[in-house]
LOZA-890682 format. One record per residue (C-alpha): residue in three letters; x, y, z. Coordinates in nm, 3 decimals, decimal comma. Layout:
LOZA-890682
REC   resn        c1        c2        c3
REC    ALA         X         Y         Z
...
//
This chain:
LOZA-890682
REC   resn        c1        c2        c3
REC    MET     1,407   -17,341    15,932
REC    PRO     1,251   -17,685    15,865
REC    ILE     1,022   -17,693    15,561
REC    ILE     0,726   -17,932    15,572
REC    ALA     0,504   -18,073    15,301
REC    GLY     0,153   -18,143    15,428
REC    LEU    -0,070   -18,415    15,280
REC    ALA    -0,439   -18,401    15,368
REC    SER    -0,765   -18,530    15,225
REC    ASN    -1,007   -18,304    15,411
REC    ARG    -0,978   -18,011    15,651
REC    GLY    -0,615   -18,049    15,749
REC    ARG    -0,665   -17,874    16,082
REC    ASN    -0,342   -18,011    16,225
REC    LEU    -0,146   -17,874    15,931
REC    LEU    -0,300   -17,530    15,971
REC    HIS    -0,228   -17,541    16,344
REC    ILE     0,134   -17,632    16,272
REC    GLN     0,162   -17,340    16,030
REC    ASP     0,014   -17,104    16,287
REC    ARG     0,240   -17,233    16,568
REC    GLN     0,554   -17,291    16,358
REC    PRO     0,711   -17,528    16,614
REC    GLY     1,089   -17,527    16,597
REC    ASP     1,051   -17,247    16,336
REC    ALA     0,906   -17,507    16,097
REC    THR     0,674   -17,386    15,823
REC    LEU     0,457   -17,545    15,558
REC    GLY     0,615   -17,514    15,215
REC    VAL     0,331   -17,683    15,030
REC    VAL     0,004   -17,860    15,098
REC    VAL    -0,105   -18,144    14,869
REC    SER    -0,449   -18,303    14,866
REC    ASN    -0,594   -18,594    14,672
REC    HIS    -0,932   -18,419    14,657
REC    ALA    -0,990   -18,098    14,463
REC    ASP    -1,271   -17,989    14,696
REC    ALA    -1,079   -18,052    15,021
REC    PRO    -1,127   -17,747    15,252
REC    ILE    -0,754   -17,749    15,333
REC    ILE    -0,672   -17,616    14,984
REC    GLU    -0,860   -17,287    15,019
REC    LYS    -0,753   -17,239    15,381
REC    ALA    -0,387   -17,297    15,296
REC    GLU    -0,404   -17,057    15,002
REC    ASN    -0,555   -16,793    15,231
REC    ARG    -0,242   -16,826    15,446
REC    GLY    -0,016   -16,785    15,145
REC    ILE     0,087   -17,151    15,136
REC    ASP     0,151   -17,321    14,803
REC    THR    -0,103   -17,592    14,724
REC    ALA    -0,146   -17,874    14,475
REC    VAL    -0,414   -18,130    14,400
REC    VAL    -0,309   -18,474    14,278
REC    GLU    -0,619   -18,686    14,248
REC    ARG    -0,609   -19,060    14,209
REC    SER    -0,841   -19,146    13,925
REC    PRO    -1,028   -19,480    13,920
REC    GLY    -0,793   -19,755    13,819
REC    MET    -0,477   -19,550    13,879
REC    ASP    -0,200   -19,758    14,031
REC    ARG    -0,119   -19,661    14,391
REC    ARG     0,250   -19,624    14,318
REC    GLU     0,187   -19,414    14,007
REC    HIS    -0,019   -19,177    14,220
REC    GLU     0,264   -19,153    14,470
REC    ARG     0,516   -19,078    14,193
REC    ARG     0,297   -18,786    14,077
REC    ILE     0,294   -18,645    14,430
REC    LEU     0,671   -18,684    14,452
REC    GLN     0,701   -18,489    14,127
REC    VAL     0,512   -18,198    14,289
REC    LEU     0,727   -18,216    14,601
REC    SER     1,048   -18,217    14,397
REC    ASP     1,012   -17,841    14,348
REC    TYR     1,063   -17,785    14,721
REC    ASP     1,359   -17,829    14,955
REC    LEU     1,176   -18,033    15,218
REC    ASP     1,279   -18,164    15,558
REC    LEU     0,960   -18,346    15,662
REC    VAL     0,629   -18,468    15,529
REC    ALA     0,331   -18,445    15,764
REC    LEU     0,011   -18,639    15,702
REC    ASP    -0,318   -18,512    15,841
REC    GLY    -0,624   -18,718    15,763
REC    TYR    -0,462   -18,831    15,440
REC    MET    -0,678   -19,123    15,335
REC    GLN    -0,417   -19,311    15,134
REC    ILE    -0,183   -19,582    15,262
REC    LEU     0,171   -19,505    15,143
REC    SER     0,412   -19,755    14,994
REC    GLU     0,789   -19,772    14,976
REC    THR     0,771   -19,584    14,643
REC    PHE     0,682   -19,265    14,829
REC    LEU     0,849   -19,332    15,164
REC    GLU     1,193   -19,414    15,027
REC    ALA     1,203   -19,108    14,804
REC    ALA     1,043   -18,852    15,035
REC    PRO     1,183   -18,696    15,353
REC    PRO     1,082   -18,863    15,683
REC    THR     0,703   -18,883    15,686
REC    LEU     0,496   -18,839    16,004
REC    ASN     0,136   -18,912    16,083
REC    VAL    -0,084   -18,849    16,386
REC    HIS    -0,325   -19,125    16,484
REC    PRO    -0,619   -19,057    16,722
REC    SER    -0,542   -19,322    16,984
REC    LEU    -0,258   -19,432    17,206
REC    LEU    -0,101   -19,685    16,973
REC    PRO    -0,068   -19,979    16,960
REC    SER    -0,424   -19,969    17,095
REC    PHE    -0,699   -19,905    16,841
REC    PRO    -0,510   -19,875    16,511
REC    GLY    -0,679   -19,823    16,177
REC    GLU    -1,012   -19,651    16,126
REC    ASN    -1,280   -19,582    16,391
REC    ALA    -1,027   -19,541    16,671
REC    HIS    -1,273   -19,340    16,884
REC    GLU    -1,547   -19,598    16,849
REC    GLN    -1,298   -19,869    16,940
REC    ALA    -1,184   -19,680    17,251
REC    LEU    -1,541   -19,621    17,372
REC    ALA    -1,639   -19,982    17,307
REC    ALA    -1,339   -20,098    17,510
REC    GLY    -1,443   -19,878    17,802
REC    VAL    -1,099   -19,722    17,848
REC    ALA    -1,060   -19,427    18,085
REC    VAL    -0,780   -19,270    17,880
REC    SER    -0,735   -19,237    17,506
REC    GLY    -0,526   -18,983    17,318
REC    CYS    -0,311   -18,960    17,010
REC    THR     0,018   -19,086    16,872
REC    VAL     0,264   -18,917    16,637
REC    HIS     0,462   -19,185    16,456
REC    LEU     0,689   -19,239    16,161
REC    VAL     0,500   -19,371    15,860
REC    THR     0,640   -19,701    15,735
REC    ASP     0,557   -19,920    15,436
REC    ALA     0,223   -20,100    15,469
REC    VAL     0,174   -20,202    15,104
REC    ALA     0,238   -20,545    14,953
REC    GLU     0,406   -20,593    14,615
REC    ASP     0,068   -20,636    14,447
REC    GLY    -0,048   -20,301    14,582
REC    SER    -0,275   -20,439    14,852
REC    VAL    -0,268   -20,301    15,204
REC    ILE    -0,104   -20,506    15,479
REC    GLU    -0,344   -20,421    15,762
REC    GLU    -0,113   -20,519    16,048
REC    HIS     0,151   -20,278    15,914
REC    VAL    -0,083   -19,979    15,914
REC    ASP    -0,011   -19,733    16,199
REC    ALA     0,275   -19,955    16,309
REC    GLY     0,569   -19,719    16,259
REC    PRO     0,802   -19,614    16,544
REC    ILE     0,639   -19,379    16,794
REC    ILE     0,783   -19,031    16,840
REC    THR     0,545   -18,893    17,103
REC    GLN     0,199   -18,946    17,250
REC    GLU    -0,051   -18,732    17,436
REC    PRO    -0,315   -18,880    17,672
REC    VAL    -0,671   -18,748    17,676
REC    PRO    -0,927   -18,861    17,936
REC    VAL    -1,242   -19,039    17,826
REC    TYR    -1,550   -18,918    18,010
REC    PRO    -1,848   -19,144    18,092
REC    ASP    -2,088   -18,947    17,871
REC    ASP    -1,854   -18,922    17,570
REC    ASP    -1,979   -19,020    17,228
REC    PRO    -1,745   -19,060    16,929
REC    ALA    -1,795   -18,698    16,823
REC    ASP    -1,711   -18,567    17,171
REC    LEU    -1,400   -18,780    17,197
REC    LYS    -1,287   -18,694    16,845
REC    ARG    -1,314   -18,324    16,914
REC    ARG    -1,122   -18,340    17,244
REC    VAL    -0,851   -18,570    17,107
REC    LEU    -0,796   -18,321    16,826
REC    TYR    -0,782   -18,005    17,037
REC    GLU    -0,633   -18,145    17,358
REC    GLY    -0,416   -18,419    17,209
REC    GLU    -0,320   -18,373    16,845
REC    PHE    -0,278   -17,995    16,867
REC    THR    -0,027   -18,061    17,145
REC    ALA     0,154   -18,373    17,024
REC    TYR     0,204   -18,296    16,653
REC    PRO     0,378   -17,959    16,707
REC    ARG     0,579   -18,115    16,990
REC    ALA     0,705   -18,392    16,762
REC    ILE     0,814   -18,142    16,498
REC    GLU     0,982   -17,923    16,758
REC    MET     1,165   -18,228    16,898
REC    ILE     1,289   -18,317    16,550
REC    ALA     1,401   -17,959    16,485
REC    ALA     1,584   -17,954    16,822
REC    GLY     1,774   -18,275    16,743
REC    GLN     1,593   -18,482    17,006
REC    VAL     1,474   -18,728    16,741
REC    THR     1,708   -18,920    16,512
REC    ILE     1,544   -19,089    16,211
REC    ASP     1,746   -19,347    16,019
REC    GLY     1,529   -19,526    15,767
REC    ASP     1,256   -19,695    15,968
REC    GLU     1,448   -19,655    16,295
REC    VAL     1,368   -19,372    16,536
REC    THR     1,566   -19,274    16,845
REC    VAL     1,411   -19,024    17,085
REC    THR     1,622   -18,858    17,354
REC    GLU     1,449   -18,643    17,613
REC    ASP     1,606   -18,460    17,905
REC    GLY     1,546   -18,621    18,242
REC    GLY     1,587   -18,455    18,578
REC    ALA     1,354   -18,219    18,757
REC    PHE     1,260   -18,013    18,451
REC    PRO     1,227   -18,243    18,148
REC    HIS     1,129   -18,119    17,803
REC    ARG     0,791   -18,281    17,847
REC    ARG     0,610   -18,277    18,178
REC    PHE     0,324   -18,511    18,262
REC    THR     0,130   -18,523    18,587
REC    SER    -0,186   -18,699    18,691
REC    THR    -0,430   -18,602    18,963
REC    ASP    -0,766   -18,741    19,070
REC    ARG    -1,067   -18,537    19,173
REC    VAL    -1,144   -18,613    19,535
REC    ARG    -1,431   -18,372    19,587
REC    LYS    -1,627   -18,090    19,434
REC    LEU    -1,625   -17,768    19,632
REC    ARG    -1,917   -17,538    19,695
REC    TYR    -1,744   -17,275    19,483
REC    GLY    -1,404   -17,122    19,416
REC    GLU    -1,252   -16,803    19,551
REC    ASN    -1,588   -16,638    19,486
REC    PRO    -1,942   -16,782    19,471
REC    HIS    -1,971   -16,737    19,094
REC    GLN    -1,667   -16,963    19,032
REC    GLU    -1,702   -17,343    19,024
REC    ALA    -1,418   -17,542    19,184
REC    ALA    -1,296   -17,889    19,275
REC    LEU    -1,010   -18,045    19,472
REC    TYR    -0,768   -18,284    19,300
REC    ALA    -0,520   -18,511    19,476
REC    ASP    -0,168   -18,602    19,371
REC    PRO    -0,133   -18,976    19,438
REC    ARG     0,247   -18,947    19,463
REC    ASN     0,237   -18,732    19,776
REC    GLU     0,345   -18,897    20,100
REC    ALA     0,384   -18,586    20,318
REC    ALA     0,126   -18,453    20,560
REC    SER    -0,118   -18,241    20,361
REC    VAL    -0,452   -18,071    20,392
REC    VAL    -0,569   -18,257    20,080
REC    ASP    -0,549   -18,588    20,263
REC    ALA    -0,642   -18,452    20,606
REC    GLU    -0,914   -18,621    20,809
REC    GLN    -1,183   -18,383    20,927
REC    ARG    -1,227   -18,481    21,291
REC    ASN    -1,564   -18,311    21,324
REC    PRO    -1,755   -18,480    21,040
REC    THR    -2,069   -18,277    21,109
REC    GLY    -1,877   -17,951    21,057
REC    LYS    -1,885   -17,755    20,734
REC    ALA    -1,679   -17,880    20,442
REC    LEU    -1,371   -17,683    20,352
REC    SER    -1,400   -17,418    20,084
REC    TYR    -1,148   -17,333    19,811
REC    ASN    -1,012   -17,048    20,025
REC    ASN    -0,998   -17,269    20,335
REC    TYR    -0,780   -17,522    20,154
REC    ASN    -0,554   -17,251    20,018
REC    ASP    -0,506   -17,087    20,357
REC    ALA    -0,468   -17,418    20,540
REC    ASP    -0,196   -17,528    20,301
REC    ALA    -0,011   -17,198    20,350
REC    ALA    -0,037   -17,234    20,728
REC    LEU     0,087   -17,594    20,723
REC    ASN     0,385   -17,502    20,505
REC    LEU     0,485   -17,227    20,749
REC    ILE     0,484   -17,431    21,070
REC    ARG     0,681   -17,712    20,903
REC    GLU     0,977   -17,474    20,928
REC    PHE     1,019   -17,520    21,303
REC    GLU     1,132   -17,807    21,526
REC    ALA     1,017   -17,665    21,861
REC    PRO     0,646   -17,622    21,940
REC    ALA     0,513   -17,371    21,685
REC    ALA     0,184   -17,212    21,591
REC    ALA     0,074   -16,981    21,314
REC    VAL    -0,244   -16,797    21,226
REC    ILE    -0,297   -16,745    20,852
REC    LYS    -0,534   -16,504    20,682
REC    HIS    -0,559   -16,492    20,303
REC    THR    -0,244   -16,708    20,279
REC    ASN    -0,038   -16,453    20,478
REC    PRO     0,069   -16,501    20,839
REC    ALA    -0,120   -16,278    21,082
REC    GLY     0,123   -16,414    21,342
REC    CYS     0,369   -16,694    21,404
REC    ALA     0,560   -16,804    21,712
REC    VAL     0,776   -17,079    21,859
REC    GLY     0,738   -17,142    22,231
REC    ASP     0,814   -17,377    22,518
REC    SER     0,463   -17,517    22,483
REC    LEU     0,206   -17,527    22,207
REC    SER    -0,039   -17,307    22,395
REC    GLU     0,233   -17,047    22,457
REC    ALA     0,327   -17,048    22,090
REC    TYR    -0,036   -17,001    21,989
REC    GLU    -0,095   -16,715    22,234
REC    ASP     0,218   -16,536    22,110
REC    ALA     0,123   -16,586    21,746
REC    LEU    -0,231   -16,460    21,804
REC    ALA    -0,106   -16,155    21,996
REC    THR     0,078   -16,028    21,688
REC    ASP    -0,248   -15,922    21,524
REC    ALA    -0,558   -16,067    21,686
REC    LYS    -0,777   -15,833    21,482
REC    SER    -0,654   -15,974    21,150
REC    ALA    -0,652   -16,329    21,289
REC    PHE    -1,032   -16,320    21,324
REC    GLY    -1,169   -16,583    21,087
REC    GLY    -0,823   -16,717    21,009
REC    ILE    -0,665   -17,062    20,995
REC    VAL    -0,460   -17,196    21,288
REC    ALA    -0,175   -17,438    21,220
REC    LEU     0,016   -17,632    21,484
REC    ASN     0,322   -17,854    21,448
REC    ARG     0,235   -18,069    21,750
REC    PRO    -0,080   -18,262    21,839
REC    CYS    -0,327   -18,010    21,976
REC    ASP    -0,381   -18,032    22,353
REC    GLU    -0,668   -17,901    22,565
REC    PRO    -0,504   -17,570    22,674
REC    THR    -0,429   -17,480    22,314
REC    ALA    -0,776   -17,585    22,199
REC    THR    -0,936   -17,369    22,470
REC    ALA    -0,735   -17,069    22,357
REC    ILE    -0,823   -17,128    21,991
REC    VAL    -1,201   -17,136    22,045
REC    ASP    -1,188   -16,813    22,245
REC    SER    -1,223   -16,624    21,914
REC    PHE    -1,367   -16,715    21,575
REC    LYS    -1,146   -16,928    21,351
REC    GLU    -1,231   -17,106    21,026
REC    ALA    -1,013   -17,414    21,076
REC    VAL    -0,740   -17,580    21,282
REC    VAL    -0,468   -17,787    21,117
REC    ALA    -0,254   -18,015    21,334
REC    PRO    -0,080   -18,355    21,334
REC    GLY    -0,330   -18,501    21,577
REC    TYR    -0,550   -18,405    21,873
REC    THR    -0,592   -18,525    22,228
REC    ALA    -0,937   -18,647    22,322
REC    ASP    -0,987   -18,347    22,553
REC    ALA    -0,881   -18,107    22,278
REC    LEU    -1,132   -18,263    22,037
REC    ASP    -1,409   -18,224    22,296
REC    VAL    -1,332   -17,852    22,314
REC    LEU    -1,291   -17,792    21,943
REC    THR    -1,593   -17,989    21,823
REC    GLU    -1,823   -17,776    22,040
REC    LYS    -1,781   -17,509    21,771
REC    ASP    -2,007   -17,612    21,483
REC    ASP    -1,840   -17,384    21,228
REC    LEU    -1,479   -17,478    21,312
REC    ARG    -1,316   -17,732    21,080
REC    VAL    -1,077   -17,960    21,267
REC    LEU    -0,820   -18,113    21,031
REC    ASP    -0,583   -18,393    21,125
REC    VAL    -0,293   -18,414    20,878
REC    GLY    -0,113   -18,696    21,057
REC    GLU     0,255   -18,715    21,140
REC    PHE     0,495   -18,484    20,961
REC    ASP     0,681   -18,768    20,791
REC    GLY     0,757   -18,797    20,423
REC    ASP     0,921   -18,531    20,212
REC    THR     0,713   -18,251    20,072
REC    LEU     0,712   -18,275    19,693
REC    GLY     0,993   -18,062    19,561
REC    GLN     0,809   -17,845    19,309
REC    VAL     0,542   -17,579    19,315
REC    GLU     0,357   -17,457    19,011
REC    LYS     0,135   -17,179    18,890
REC    PRO    -0,094   -17,200    18,589
REC    LEU    -0,072   -16,922    18,334
REC    VAL    -0,296   -16,853    18,038
REC    GLY    -0,134   -17,078    17,780
REC    GLY     0,116   -17,248    18,007
REC    ARG     0,245   -17,324    18,353
REC    LEU     0,533   -17,206    18,569
REC    VAL     0,715   -17,477    18,765
REC    GLN     0,987   -17,421    19,024
REC    GLU     1,158   -17,592    19,316
REC    ARG     1,020   -17,522    19,660
REC    ASP     1,207   -17,265    19,866
REC    LEU     1,358   -17,499    20,124
REC    GLN     1,640   -17,270    20,236
REC    ALA     1,703   -17,273    20,609
REC    PRO     2,021   -17,073    20,682
REC    GLN     2,205   -17,122    21,008
REC    ALA     2,403   -16,864    21,203
REC    ALA     2,727   -16,978    21,040
REC    ASP     2,579   -16,905    20,696
REC    LEU     2,522   -16,535    20,770
REC    GLU     2,762   -16,255    20,686
REC    THR     2,779   -15,967    20,934
REC    VAL     2,829   -15,647    20,734
REC    THR     2,796   -15,380    21,005
REC    GLU     3,033   -15,259    21,274
REC    ARG     2,812   -15,411    21,541
REC    GLU     2,764   -15,786    21,537
REC    PRO     2,428   -15,929    21,641
REC    THR     2,404   -16,087    21,984
REC    ALA     2,327   -16,457    22,020
REC    ALA     1,967   -16,371    22,111
REC    GLU     1,935   -16,142    21,810
REC    LEU     2,072   -16,413    21,581
REC    GLU     1,810   -16,658    21,702
REC    SER     1,539   -16,402    21,643
REC    LEU     1,675   -16,301    21,302
REC    LEU     1,673   -16,662    21,181
REC    PHE     1,318   -16,711    21,309
REC    ALA     1,207   -16,393    21,131
REC    TRP     1,374   -16,506    20,807
REC    GLN     1,202   -16,844    20,803
REC    THR     0,870   -16,673    20,865
REC    ALA     0,932   -16,410    20,595
REC    LYS     0,965   -16,691    20,338
REC    HIS     0,589   -16,740    20,378
REC    VAL     0,485   -16,374    20,355
REC    LYS     0,385   -16,228    20,021
REC    SER     0,646   -15,996    19,879
REC    ASN     0,742   -15,726    19,942
REC    ALA     0,770   -15,882    20,287
REC    ILE     0,895   -15,742    20,617
REC    VAL     0,875   -15,939    20,942
REC    LEU     0,951   -15,790    21,282
REC    ALA     1,022   -16,041    21,557
REC    SER     1,115   -16,046    21,922
REC    GLY     1,261   -16,368    22,048
REC    THR     1,082   -16,635    21,845
REC    GLU     0,752   -16,460    21,794
REC    THR     0,635   -16,215    21,533
REC    VAL     0,575   -15,856    21,637
REC    GLY     0,458   -15,695    21,316
REC    ILE     0,426   -15,809    20,953
REC    GLY     0,418   -15,596    20,639
REC    MET     0,320   -15,789    20,327
REC    GLY     0,226   -15,751    19,964
REC    GLN     0,350   -15,395    19,924
REC    ALA     0,479   -15,258    19,595
REC    SER     0,743   -15,056    19,784
REC    ARG     0,979   -15,209    20,040
REC    VAL     0,982   -14,897    20,254
REC    ASP     0,601   -14,915    20,262
REC    ALA     0,629   -15,275    20,384
REC    VAL     0,855   -15,154    20,667
REC    ASP     0,610   -14,876    20,746
REC    LEU     0,320   -15,123    20,757
REC    ALA     0,508   -15,372    20,977
REC    THR     0,611   -15,108    21,232
REC    LYS     0,264   -14,954    21,243
REC    LYS     0,100   -15,296    21,285
REC    ALA     0,343   -15,376    21,567
REC    ASP     0,274   -15,053    21,755
REC    ARG    -0,100   -15,039    21,680
REC    ASP    -0,232   -15,396    21,665
REC    ALA     0,007   -15,622    21,858
REC    GLU    -0,091   -15,702    22,217
REC    GLY     0,194   -15,638    22,460
REC    LYS     0,445   -15,594    22,178
REC    SER     0,605   -15,310    21,987
REC    ALA     0,861   -15,250    21,717
REC    ALA     1,104   -15,115    21,975
REC    GLY     1,368   -15,377    22,052
REC    SER     1,265   -15,608    21,769
REC    VAL     1,465   -15,744    21,478
REC    MET     1,365   -15,718    21,113
REC    ALA     1,374   -15,963    20,822
REC    SER     1,341   -15,843    20,464
REC    ASP     1,275   -16,100    20,192
REC    ALA     1,489   -15,905    19,941
REC    PHE     1,756   -15,638    19,953
REC    PHE     1,692   -15,277    20,046
REC    PRO     1,734   -15,068    19,732
REC    PHE     1,780   -14,752    19,939
REC    PRO     1,867   -14,668    20,303
REC    ASP     1,514   -14,534    20,374
REC    GLY     1,373   -14,872    20,482
REC    VAL     1,651   -14,928    20,735
REC    GLU     1,626   -14,569    20,860
REC    LEU     1,251   -14,602    20,912
REC    ALA     1,300   -14,928    21,101
REC    ALA     1,566   -14,771    21,323
REC    GLU     1,333   -14,481    21,405
REC    ALA     1,075   -14,736    21,522
REC    GLY     1,332   -14,904    21,749
REC    VAL     1,441   -15,203    21,542
REC    GLU     1,786   -15,319    21,656
REC    ALA     1,902   -15,580    21,402
REC    VAL     1,832   -15,666    21,038
REC    ILE     1,859   -15,977    20,821
REC    GLN     1,840   -15,933    20,445
REC    PRO     1,986   -16,091    20,130
REC    GLY     2,217   -15,806    20,029
REC    GLY     2,316   -15,756    19,670
REC    SER     2,186   -15,405    19,603
REC    VAL     2,401   -15,153    19,416
REC    ASN     2,332   -14,935    19,721
REC    ASP     2,448   -15,190    19,981
REC    GLU     2,722   -14,955    20,104
REC    ALA     2,474   -14,673    20,168
REC    VAL     2,234   -14,913    20,342
REC    ILE     2,513   -15,052    20,561
REC    GLU     2,627   -14,697    20,643
REC    ALA     2,274   -14,611    20,755
REC    ALA     2,267   -14,919    20,978
REC    ASN     2,601   -14,822    21,132
REC    GLU     2,480   -14,468    21,196
REC    HIS     2,189   -14,611    21,397
REC    ASP     2,400   -14,878    21,570
REC    LEU     2,205   -15,158    21,404
REC    ALA     2,350   -15,504    21,349
REC    MET     2,295   -15,626    20,996
REC    VAL     2,355   -15,969    20,841
REC    PHE     2,331   -16,085    20,481
REC    THR     2,193   -16,425    20,382
REC    GLY     2,314   -16,409    20,021
REC    THR     1,978   -16,546    19,905
REC    ARG     1,639   -16,378    19,876
REC    ALA     1,301   -16,523    19,970
REC    PHE     1,041   -16,379    19,735
REC    ARG     0,692   -16,522    19,754
REC    HIS     0,466   -16,377    19,488
REC    ASP     0,174   -16,621    19,513
//
């Protein structure tokens, strides 16, 4: 457990934050101030931290003062010294005798060193400031005078950017740099040192950070492209930010082909993105209708209009007010079918002139052109948490027939295999627990977001028999995004007329599930991978 000595002249808020966080299991062994009335002393004592005051009286030599501090520190087995608003420049007398000594400076060094860093940043008109954690090095001449160009010039361990807003004053910027920058960077630096990512040899510092897709430190930058009317609900404010690295077709960069139409809402963007991600899965003409980020229907057809009609027929009731996504430029027949019922938006890689004439007659319909489907979709998705962020690779799995393992006595037919693979790729985009029933390359019934897998099967079969137009569960195939924990889900599907199943496998009850499939003459294949979607 690294032990730190903290030196502060005033509040020492970074030191207290470090003690509260204990990065890398580090803890403050002692806090020393050069002012008896410094607030840090009482606050440290309240946390049970040893404290000491070593004041520098008028006329006291700088180095003598440092030797007195070193005498206090000699009672502790220290690994680091951390400065926090310590208003004394240190010489080699202290630095050569003490453990490695760190300081945090409120700017992105080498810009704006010394005092008044915030005023300097605002005067320079920079858009980004921040803080720097660096090794403290000798900035004192032999005669005890300060060498200004050596102040805040030690090797940098880590930095944290903080945006500068147009209406910032020095107090605003100081506060945000502390809470958004220093409270992040200082603990990070100590944790890096504790983890062996930082090697300090005298005045030399070597920092090694993991590269690859998931580095120790993650930094992204986005730009606000528009404010939205509100978020998921009218009482929530919202805005749209763009990732400048993205080169793939996206709803963020989409051109709205009916400029007089309503702007997209937070929910529209969310649903449109979900719809676009689903129809990217397919090479042949494909269409999907999305409602609340779940597919109400999806289909691949010989033509775009056929695919749309088949997708809509899965659950036209739920598709009301949904988002339509197409993976081909929208033509007039497809546009005519789309406007036959109320939709919020259409997303497609282009439109014919006749299709635009049809679609733009609907004032409330947003018509989004995402351009050609070239460029790779960025490989990570993320979800903010309170206090952090989850980051993962995108689920880009696309199994082929040769990748599947048949586990039942009956093998699926070629037609069933095609349908099973279509259902699996669609199920990837359905909220778990997810069940997709398909016939050919069109959805028949979808069960999503259920806490029980057998309930998802029940919902999918009931939707197929109750809400689908000209379809039923009988004769369909079924995709399950995760394994069946018990035979009941397969038995329920068989009772509804399902004839083949694709699922990951891997349950402790696989044998019982397979036995149930055999008893009902179902074909069942395992993918070996699951396809959860929880967001």
